[in-house]
N, C-alpha and C positions, 0 to 999 in steps of 0.2 A: 762592874759585875764580874762577881768568879764567873769561871765557866764550869764549877763543881755544883753537883746535883746535891741538893736535902732531899731527904724522902722519907716518908713516915705512913706506915699500913697500921691500922688499928680494926678489932670489930666494932662491926653495926648490930644494929638491930635487922630482923627480915626485912629486904625489898621486894615487893610483889614484884617488880616488872622492872629488869636491869635496864630494857633497852629504851625505856621511858625517859632516862637522864643524859641519853645521846644527843648530838646533834640531829635536828633534824634533814638538815642539808646535807654534812657531812657524817655521817655518826661511824667511831668507829667499834667494832664489837668481833667477839670471837663465843661463840655460843657452842653446846652441844647437851643436851638431853637436862637443862635449865640451869646448867651450872656454865660457869665462863666470868670474861672483862667486858666491860665495857667504860668508855674514854667518856668524860665528862667537861664539858667546857672545852675551850681552843686546847688545841695541842699546843705544848711549851717547844715543842723543836721537832725539826724532821731531818733526818740525814738521806740523801741522794748520791744515787751509782748513775751513772748514766752508759748510753753505749759509748765505745771507743777508749772507756778505763784501761789502764797498763794493766791491772790482773783483773780476775773474775769479778764482777759485781758484788758477787755474794761475801771476797773474800776481803773486797773494800769498806764493806760496810761492819763486817766481822772486826773488822782492826778498829774503825773506827767506833762502836760499841763499847769493844775491850778499854779502848782509852778514855770514855765517859763512865764506863762502872767502876773501873779501878778508883777513881778518888771521888766517888759518893759516899754521900755519908748516909748508909741506909738504917732507918729504925722499925725494925718490923718484927711485930709483937705477935703477926699471927701466924706466918710460916706454912704457908698453902702453896700451891702452884699458882700463880699469876698475883704475889703479894710481895710485895718492895717493887724495886724499882723494876719497869717493862716495859718493851716497847711494841706494837705493831709492828708487822712486813707485808710487801708483799713485793715478789720480786720477778723481772722480766723472764718470762720463757728462753728468749734466744738471747746471748749477749749481742747481737748485733740492732735488737730495739731499738727503735725510738722513745718506746715505753721506760720512764727511769724504775728503777729498782728503790726501793725508800722503807726507811725505820720510822714511825713516827712515835716521838714519846709525849705521852699523854700530861697533861698537868695533872688529872684526877683520875682516879679508876675507882668504880665502884666492882666488888666482884662476889662469887658465888660459889662455894664445892660441898656440894651435900645439904646440911642443913647450917654451915657458919656463911657469914658475909662481914664483908671486908670494904673500907675505905683506906684508897692510899691520895697522900699529895705530894707533887714531887715540882719542885721547885729550884733555880739557881741561890745556890750562897748569894748572902748579899742583901738578895730581894725580897719584899715581905710575901708572905704564903699568898696565893693565888685567892683565897679564901677569906673569911670575916679573923680577924687578930686571933679571937675567940680561938682558932683551931689551935694557936700554938702554947695553948695549955692541956693538948691531947685527951684534955676528958672526954667518957665515952659519949655525954650526954652534946657534946659543943659538935662532934662528929656528926653525930645521927641528927641532930639540929641542919646541921648543914646538906648532908643529903636529903633528908625531906625536901628542904627548900630547891634544891637542884630536880628533883621532881617534879614537885607542883608547878615549877617554873616551865617543863618541857610538854606540856598538854601535845596529844597528838593530833595533828594537820589531814585536813579533809580526806577521805576514801579518794583512792586514784586507781585509774586504769591505762594502760599502755600495751599497744600491739608490733608485735615486728614481723619480719618478711625478709623474703631473702637478700641479702647481700652481695658481697664482691664475688662470694662463691655460689654459685644458682646449683640447684639439685642436679642439674643435667650436668655443669661442670665436676660435680664434686667426682658425680660417677665415672668420669672421663679420667680425671686423676688418679680415680682409686685403678684404671684399668693400665693406665701408664706406670701407676706404681707395681703393679702384679706383674708387667713385661721386664721391670728393673730388678723383682725377684726373683722371677725366671732363668734371666740371663745369669744370675750366680752374683748381684753387684750389692743385696743387703737379704736378710730375711727377714725383718719387721719393718713397717715403717706405721707412724701412726698420722693420719691424716683427718683433719677439722675442716669444717664449713663454717660460717658467720650467720646472725643475723642481725637484723639493724632498725632501727625503729624510733621514736620520740614518746617521751612522757612530758604530761602539763610541766611548765617554771615551776618553782616553789614546790612541788611534791613531796611531800614528807615520806625520806627513804626507810627511816625505820619500820613503816609500816611491810617494805618487800622482805627486810630481815625479819620482821615476826613471821611474818606467812610461812617462809622458807624455814625458820626454827623449830615452829612448832608442827610443820606439814610433814617433816623428816627430819624427827631429833636423834637419830641416829648418825647423822653426817655433823660434819662444821661447819657451822654457819656462821657467816663473815663478811663484815664491811672495815675496807683499809683503801682510802685515797680514792674510793669512789669504785671500789672494785666488790659487786657483793655478790654471792652464791652460796653454794650448801655441795659441800664434799664429800664426798663419803671415801673418799681415799688418803690416808696419813702417811705423809711422808716420813716423819721421822719425830719420835717424840722424847726428852730426855726429864729423867724426873730423880734426882740424887744419883746420879751418874748411869743411872739404867737408861738403855738404849732400844725404844721398842718401835718397828714398822709394821707396818701393813700393805702389803701390795696385791694390787687387782687388774686382774687381766683375765678378759674373755668375759662377756657380757652377754644375756636372756634377756627380753621383756618378759615381764608378767602374765599367765593368762587370765582370761577373762570368765573361766570358773577353776573350783577345786580341781578338777580331771587334768583341765588345761595348763593348770598353775603346775600339776606335779609331773607332766609330758615335760614342759618347758626345763623346769628344771633339771632332771634325769636327762635330758636332750644335753644339755650345758656339763653337767658331770661327765659325760659319757663322751665328749666332741674333743675327737683328734686335735682340728683345727685350734681349738679356743684353749686343749692343754698345752697344747705346743705355746701357743702365744702366751699363756701363762708362765711357763716355767723359761723362758727369755726373760719375763720381767724382774721374776723368783734372781737368778743369777747374776742379773745385771745390778740388782741392789746389793746380794750379799757380795758379790766384790768391790763395789764402794764399799761399803763399811767394812768392810777386814780392817783396813792400815790404819784406821780411826779406832777400832773398838777390840774388845777380848772375850772370848768365850759365845761365840757369837753362835747362833742357831737357828732353825726354821723349822717348821712342821714338815714333814715328807710328802703329804699330801694337801692339797686346797682344800678348801671349805667353801662352804655356799651361804654368802653371804647375802640376804635377802631384804632389800628394800621395797618401800611402796608400787616402786615403775616398773623392777627389774632384778632381776639375778646377778650378782660378779661371783667369780670364781677366786677365791681369798686366800692370803697365806699370812701369816704372823711371824715377823723375825724378831729376835732378842740377843742383847749381849752386853757388855759393861764398857761404859766413855773409857779410851785411853786418856792417861794424864795431861791437862793442858788443852782438851779441845773442848770444842763448845755446840751448842746447836746447830749455829750458822756455820760450823767447822763443816758438820755434816751435812748439811745442806748444798754446800759449794762440792762435798765428793758424790752425794746422790742423785743430783738434779743434772742434766736430765734423764730421769730413767725410761730404762724400752717401754714401760706401761703409756707414755704419752710423747716418745718419741721414738724409740725404735731401735734395731741390733743390724749391725754394728754402730751405737749412737752418731759417731759422729757423720758415718754416712748416711743416717738416714733424718739428721738433721740438714745435709745439703739439699737432701731430694726436697723436704718439706719447706724450703725455702722457693724449690721449683715450684712444685705444684702446689701449692696452697696461696693464691693470691691479693693476701693482706697480710698484715703485720700483728702476730697470736697477741702482740702487745705482753700481759701479766698472764693470760688464759696457759694454765699447763706448768704455772712456774708456780714458786711455793709462794703459801700466804699463810700466816699465822704470828706466835708473838716469842719473844726470848726476853729472858730476866738478868739480872746481875752475875749471877752464878753460870751462866751459860742453858741453863733450865729451860726447856719450852717446848711445845705443841705446835707444830706445823704439819698440814695439809696441803694437796695438790690443788691447784685454785682450778673446779672443775664445776658442771653443773651452774655458769656464774655469769655475769655479764659487766661490763665497764660502764660507768655512768659519767657522761660529761656535760656538765653547764655551760648553755649556750646563750644567747641574749633572748630568747623568747622559748625558750624550752630546755629538757635534758636529752640529750641523747643517748641512746641506747647499742652497745653493742655484744652479742652474747655468740658465745661459740661451743661447739660439740663435735668431739673426734672420735673413731673409730680406729681399731688396729687393724692393719693390713699384713697378711701372709699369707703364703702360697694355698690357694682354695679358697680364697677369698670370694664372693660375690658382690659385685659394685650394687645393686638394686639392694641386699641385704643389710650391708654397710651402710646406704644410705638412711634405711628403716631405722638401723641402729642408732643416729646420730639422732631423729626422729623422737626416740624414746628418751635417748642424754637432754632433749632441751626441756624436754616436758615440765621437769617440775618449775624452773622459770617462767617458760610461757604461761603457764596455767597462774602463776604468783604474780606476773604482771597483769593478766584479766583481771 
């Protein structure tokens, strides 16, 4: 069997529900506002980078991906974001994390962009196509028939519910960690650190995890709803997007909960927009992203003032960044340069990572790490894995660990930061229930 990949993408008739084709136990999905890509069937291959790698894990994966993509035979008549050869990815937050960083190469993908739909098949050269031999003819009818069959073969499982409670970091412990961080900030050791806490629990064995992805995708359509290797969530924060060499990134830092009524909502948004603490936190994050992207881009620019991003449960201060990708670079290279941003780690980043290791009594795993997809040309869409949980199958249940964090700067209040994490937990906790 050759290691070279044979990839074929063809347009198909509209698919009502992309998620219906995904694996109920291990869905692979990337969705936003109804658009996105979903894997069908078993993955073809996984590329994993573990702790102790001699290089950054993102660099190791980028090298392996370039090697695979360079020999791939790609026949793509659609040419939209997410067509052709793609891999889904989720990377660990910390290079020392015990969690693997992974690129998952699907054997089949269905996707949507606006009113256009497609199906991609990926296989190793010298092997039979993963689907019916009729697909070798690449007729639209054959592709549509196979997609329809895949959808019919994956009915949604029964509804399920799960609950989570305090994990390794209790609410009281979190506030104490915030106080310790404030002491380090007051001593001038760092300007900002993002501290997270965890919730743990379980859901019934055999639960159809597509239901959670669908709930997050429909409830928070302006976020990136994702499912990669057991990591499921809905992130409002784009890390970086590359499309036809144009690089875009959105920086989120500074948060306020939505008000209970229109007047309270207006008051909350106004307070956030004028908060010196939140504006300082946001500026740290923007400058961190700009400094990281400059060596890899041309004509990089950011808006001068942040705007308010309104989500169903909270407001964020947001700034958009745009530039042109330098020659020979890819989305995976940008991930290595950008991650971790000040928005999820702190400033200075290296010192903040050390403080996080000391003050968080758990391994973040892939929480706050990059999650998204990359194609053969280096294009891709990557978010920061926020509002998420890791699902791990055990003998008699599926273990769940969820995470949420807040940026700690001078002037932060421990109780207020704890409340911010509760707001950020809400999308996942509500969806689980």
